[in-house]
N, C-alpha and C positions, 0 to 999 in steps of 0.2 A: 504495498499500501505505500510505503514508503517512497520508493521508489518511484512509483505512477505519478503522485504527488509533484515528487522533484522535476522529473519529463515533462509533466504540464506547467508548469510554473515555469521552464527555461523554455518551452514553445511558447510561451503567453509574451518572452522577452524576443525572440525571434521576432515572431509575429507585428508588436507593438512596436519595436524600434529599427526597424529594418526600412519601412519608409522615410524617416526621418534623415537620412545618409541624400538618397536625391536631392531634397531639400535643401538640405548646409550645402550640398555642392555648387546646386541653385543662386543661392544667396551669396554665397561667396562668390559666381563671378557677377551678379551682380551689381555686389559691393565695390568689383575692381572697376564696376565699367559706370559708376558712378550713378547706379539706380537703386531702386526701392525692390523690384523683383516682388516676386511671388513669395506669398509666405512660409514657411519650413515645411506643414504640412499640407501643403496644396498638392501632393502623390496621395494623400488619405482622401483627400478633397473627391479627387478625380475616381479613385480605385470606388467607392460610399454611390459616383454616380453610376461608374459605369456596371455595379454589381444590377443598379435598378431599369439598365439598358435591355433591348430585345439585342437578340443573336444574328445575325445576313449570311448565309451558309449560299456557296455558288452551287452551283446543280455541277460540277467536277467530282466534289470533294468526298472523303470516303467516312468512318464515324475517326480513322485517324488526324482529323483538319482537329477535331476538339480533345480527344485522349491524350495528342502526343502533350500539350502546355500542361493537362493534369500531371501526367507521370513527370514532368520537369518539372511540374513545382513541387511534388514530393521525393521527388531524388537529392535535390538539390536543398529542400526542408531537411531531410533526411539525412544529409551531408554536415549538415550545422546543426544537426543536433546530435553530432560523433564529436563537434569541436569542447572542447575546457572551457567552462568560460573560467579565467582565471582558477584562483587556489577553490572555488566552486567545485572544478574538476567536472564529469561528463556519469551520467545515467545510462547510459548504453554502452559506453566503452569496452571494448575486451583487445587478446593480443590480435594485431596484425588486421585491425579496426581501422588500420590508412591504407589497407589498400580496397576496401573497400571505399573510401571516401572517394580517392581515384576515378574510382569506377561510376559511383554517382553522379561522379560531372561529367563525366562523360558522356552518361545515359543519359542525363541531363539537354547537355549540344545534341546527341542523337535525334532526339524527340523534338527539340525545336526545327534544328534542321528537316525531318521528316513531316510534320508539321508544313513546315514552309512549302514543300516540295506536293503536294498533296493539291493544292491551289491548280496545275500545271499555270501559275501563269510562267514568262522566262523571267523580270526581273525579280521572284522572289527565289526561284531554281539559281538567277544568278548570286543573290543576296546568301542563299545555303552551300553556295560551293564556294565562292569567299573566307565563309565560317569556319569549312571544316579544312580549307588549305592555311590560314592562320593556326589553326587548332594544334595541326601538327609541331611546330615551333613552340608555342606557349604551354600546351602539353607538355615536351621535352623538359621546359623548363620547371614546368613543378612537379614531373617525375625527376629532375636533379635535385630541386631542393629538399625533395620531401627524403630522396636519400639521404642527403646531408645531416636531415638532422636524425634518421636511422642513425649512420655512422658515428654523429655525435652523441646519441642516448645511448644508443647499443639496444635498442626497442626498435618493436615495430607497432607500438601502443601512439597512439595520440600523447594522451596523458604524459608518458612517460616521455615523448619528444619535446614534447611543447612545454614544460615547466624548468628543467634543468637549462644553470646561468649560459649566459650565449657564448659562444662560440669566438676562435679572431674572426671568422671569416662571417660574421655577423651580419657589418655591413654591405660587403656585397652580396651575401643574399637578401637585407632588406633592399637592398636598390633592384635586384631581382625579380625579386616576389612586387615592389610595386609596378614594371613593367610589364609584368603577367598580369595583376591588376586591372591597369587600363586596357589590358587587349581583352579580357575576360570578359570585361564588363562593358566594352563599346564605346570608350570614354575618349577623347579628341587626348595624343595624337593617330592614333588609330581609325575613328570613326566619332563621327559626330550623332549624338543619341538624340537631336534636335533640328535635324535637318529633313527633308521634305524632297530631297533631285532620288531620282531613283538611280539613277548612274554612279549614282558615288556612294549609296547607304550601305551597308551589312549589316546587323543587325535590324534594325528599323523596315528594310527590306522585306523582310522574312514575317512581319506581323502584321501588313499594311491590309491583310485579306481578312484580319482577326476584328471582333467585336463585340463588345459588352462585357460579360464573366470572364470567355478565356480568355480578353482582350487584357482582363484585368489577372489573371490569374499570372498570365506572362510579365506585366509592370512590375506587381505584388513579387514574384519570382527571380526579375533582375536583382529588383532591391535587397531580395534576401542576403542575394549570390553576394551580395559588393560588398555587406556586411558580413557575409562570411568569410572573403576572401582577406577585409579587412582586418578582421578578429584572428586571423592565420599569419596575418602580415607580424603582427604583434605580437603575438605570442612564439612566434619560431624564434626573434632575435630578443626580447627583452627575458631578464634574469628573473621570471616569475618565482620560481622555484626560491628565491634568498629573501623574499618578500615572505611578511604577517598578507594573513588573507584581508584585509581590510585594506592595504597599501595595495595587493595583487590586483584587486579587486578596483579600487578610481584607480591605477597606471594603469587598467586595461580600457576601461572609457576613456580616460586622458589621453593613449595613443591611440584606439580607434577613431577619437576627434580630428587629432593632430593628421592621419592622414585623409583623412575627408574633407578637413581644408588644405591640403597638399591638392589632392585630385581639384577641389574646384580651382587652387592655385593656375596647378597644371593648365587645365584649359582656360585660362583665363589667356596667361604669359604664351603657349602656342598654337601655331593654326594645324590643323589637321594635313598627314603628310600626305604625300603621292603613293597610289598604289605598292609601283616600284622600291618604295622606301621600308615600306610597313616589314617588311620580312629582315631587312635588316635590324631594326631594332628589335625587334622578336627575338633577336639572331644575339645580339646583346645580351634582351636580360636572360637567354639560356647561357650564356658562358659565364656571368656572373653568377650564376646557380651553381654551374661547374664548378666552377674556382672555388664559392665557396665547398661545396661538393671535397675538392681537392685537399682544403684547409681538414678541414674536418678529418678526413682519412690518414692527413697527415697526425693530428695532434693525437686520433683514437678515441674513444669511448669517455664520453664525463664523467 
């Protein structure tokens, strides 16, 4: 019963806090541009409005068009529940759960691309092709980062991997994971979540035909994924194991806020890269995580 209550409380935290991050990023970009900008809770208002709307379906789609976003949301949310929250740990962790964590993220990407292909639209097919092409490098960076944490901690459990003191490659790992965060969440300079030009979109073009509750599920899943990567980045580089529970929780919250603000500043100061330059930046992110792995391997388990 206590485990069930713990999981429910964690679920409420993830569901409630995730929509705040896109709002903070938008507010940061508005502040840099000298504008007032929308409220931080704008995504929550949008989700409430979308849940009350109907769904428009093409005559070409199969049930996979609706099932895909739902399965992707469950996969991302399941991966989020596997992550420990500072000193609170996780109620669903087990030895080897990092493998399930990586596969759940891959499943979410597959289902999103599957739903996009269901429409039979050339634009959405183009976006899905770009998404999975960039994923080859971003997933390689994630695997390198996970291996670095495994070697450093000597464990394949997320709780053990994300609690020891940061190693010598913490700066490299932080830089590499921040590049991955921008790519996986379709942020500038990889993609522009606010663009409406089909020829230049990646993720946004994949959801052009979604409406109503399925679109709400996609938008909320994207916010959960953003929070997931922010927490993962923070816990991968901060020495959580050496802090008291209260200090660890405060450091986690403050660090996630810093990562969110850094994302907003990045989008404010950089323009979107040309498609030919995106693989180069992803390769840099992979190499940073690979060098962090070499540092961890030379240092041995913590």
